[in-house]
C-alpha positions in Angstrom: -1.8 0.0 10.3 1.8 2.0 9.9 4.8 1.0 6.9 7.5 2.8 7.5 9.0 3.7 4.3 12.8 2.6 3.3 13.3 5.0 0.9 11.2 8.2 -0.4 8.7 5.5 -2.1 6.6 2.4 -2.8 4.5 0.9 -5.3 1.0 0.3 -4.9 1.1 -3.3 -5.3 4.3 -4.0 -3.5 3.1 -2.1 -0.4 0.0 -4.9 -0.3 2.3 -7.7 -0.6 4.7 -6.2 2.2 2.1 -5.4 4.6 0.3 -8.9 4.2 -2.8 -7.6 2.9 -2.6 -9.1 -0.2 -0.9 -12.7 -0.1 1.4 -12.4 -3.2 2.8 -9.9 -5.3 -0.3 -11.4 -8.1 -3.1 -11.0 -5.6 -2.1 -7.7 -4.9 -2.1 -6.6 -8.4 -5.5 -8.4 -8.6 -6.9 -6.3 -5.9 -5.9 -3.0 -7.7 -7.3 -4.3 -10.9 -10.6 -5.2 -9.4 -10.6 -1.2 -7.8 -10.6 -2.8 -4.4 -8.1 -0.2 -3.5 -8.3 3.9 -2.4 -5.4 5.8 -2.2 -6.2 9.0 -0.1 -10.1 8.2 -0.5 -10.3 7.8 -4.3 -10.3 4.6 -5.8 -6.9 3.6 -7.8 -6.2 0.8 -10.5 -2.3 1.7 -11.4 -0.8 -1.2 -9.5 2.7 0.9 -10.1 1.0 4.1 -8.3 4.1 5.3 -6.4 3.0 6.3 -2.8 5.0 8.7 -0.4 5.1 9.0 3.5 1.8 11.0 4.5 -0.5 9.1 2.0 -3.3 6.3 3.4 -4.3 3.3 1.5 -7.5 1.6 1.8 -7.9 -2.5 0.9 -10.7 -4.1 2.7 -10.8 -3.7 5.7 -7.1 -2.6 5.9 -6.2 1.1 6.3 -2.1 1.5 5.8 -0.7 5.0 6.7 2.7 5.6 5.1 5.3 7.6 7.5 9.1 8.1 6.2 11.0 6.1 8.4 14.5 4.3 8.3 13.4 0.4 7.6 10.2 -0.8 6.0 8.4 -1.7 9.2 4.9 -2.4 9.6 3.2 -1.5 13.1 -0.1 -2.2 13.7 
């Protein structure tokens, strides 16, 4: 899926919640803590990892591409 950023950055846990990959902020944090998330192909355990356009996040079966945009939209 493609996620268009509203600003320049978004925190990792916030992205997982905003895209519906995690049903809640707590679930998103648990996924990151458990090592179930990869950023640009590398495991990531920092919940507040700052993400920018051009990065790719993978969690479970989901693959999220971040793009610069005007309004925080999710496209599949």
